[in-house]
N, C-alpha and C positions, 0 to 999 in steps of 0.2 A: 394035099391035093383037094381041090374042091369037088363036091359032088353036085351033079346037076339035079334040079328038081324034076320030079316026074311030070309028064305033060298034064296030068290031072290037076296038079297044084300050081302050075305056072300061070294059068289064066286067072284064077282068083287072086293070086299074089300080085299080078299086074294091076288088077282093078283096085285092090287095097292101096297100092302105091299111088295110083292116079288120084284116088279119092283123098288120100292124106296130103298130097301136093296141092290139090284144089282147095281143101279146107284150110291149109296153112296160108295160102295166098289170100283167100277171102278173109281170114282172120286178121291178117296184116292190113288189108284195105279197110276193114271195119274199125280197127284201132285208130287208123289215121282219121277217119270220119268222126269217130267218137271224141278224139282229142280236139278236133275243130269245133265240135258242138260244145265242149266244155268252155272253150274260149269265147264263144258267141253267146253263151247263156245270159249274161247280164245285159248286153247291149241289144241283141237281136234274137229274142227267144223263139220267134217263128222259124227263123233259119236254123236255130239250134235244134228245134224239134225235127225239122226236115233231115238234118244230119244224123240225129240219133235214129230216126226211122230208117234211113239208108244203111246205117251200121247194123241195125237189127235185121234188115232184109238180106244183107250180105252174109251175116253170120248169126243166125238166130239162137245158137246154142249157148252163147255167153250170157250169163245172168246179169251182168252189168248193163248191157244194152236194153234188156227187157225191163230191168228195174228203173232205168232212167227215162223210159218212154213217157210214163204218165206225169212225173214232175215237170218234164220239159213242155209237155202239152199244156199243163196247168199254168206254167209261166207264160206261154203264148196267149192263153185264154184270158188270164188276169191282167197282164201288162199291156198287151196289144189289142185287147178287146176282140180277139179272134172269134168270129162267128162260125160255129161248127155244129153239126148234128149231135144230139145227145147220145144217139146209138153209137156213134164213132167214139165218143168219150168213154162210154162203158166198155167198148171193145178194147180200147187202149188200156183202160184200168185193169181189166181182166188179164190182159197180156202181161202187164207189169206185175200183177199179183202172182203170176206163175213163178216169178223169180224169188220173191220172199213173201209168202202168204202172211197176211195180217201185219204188214210193216207199218209202224207208226208214221213214218214219213209219207207213205202212200195214203194212209187214212187222213192225215192232216191236209195233204194236197187235195184229196177228194172233197173234204169238207169245205175247203176254201173255194173250189170251183162250184160246188153246189150252192154255197151261200151267195157267191157273185151272181149266179143265175136266178136266185130266188127260189130254188127248188129244195131248200133244206127242210126236211121233215124228219121222218123216222130214221133215215139213213144217217143223218148228221148226228142225232142223239146217240145212236148205237155206236158210231165211230168215236165220238167224244168219250163215251163211257168206257170203250175198250182201251183207248189211249190212257185214260185215267187209271184203269186197272193195271196197265203195264208200267205206269210211272206213278207210284203212290205219293211222290213229292208234289205232284200237281194238285194244287189246292182247289177248293170249290170256287174261289173268286176268279181263278184263271179260266179263260175260255180259249178254245182253239180257233 
């Protein structure tokens, strides 16, 4: 025989159920958008960034979407010469960094964007030195 929940617990249980259903639907939508972004990355990086951004907005808790934000923006900036405000680039970088702090892939993408803009100064040297410390096989002749 089933026992009924007391009225005190039925209302919070309903909200937890509604939130779980909402989160799973949004996660499925975000996965579809993220899959489309991965197929567009090589040919149309600007649209790929838009799809990754939409996936992040739909479900910001998944680290994959946050991690891919900056590399896809870097691809759009480098391949399509996308003109964007540098404050926006820093915000996107900081958001991606919340997924995996000090990620070599993010650091290399950041150095590439800064070099393309001609803004490579102390940030670039610091990032290159950090990547070299993470990968001791990277010799002095190689540059990022």
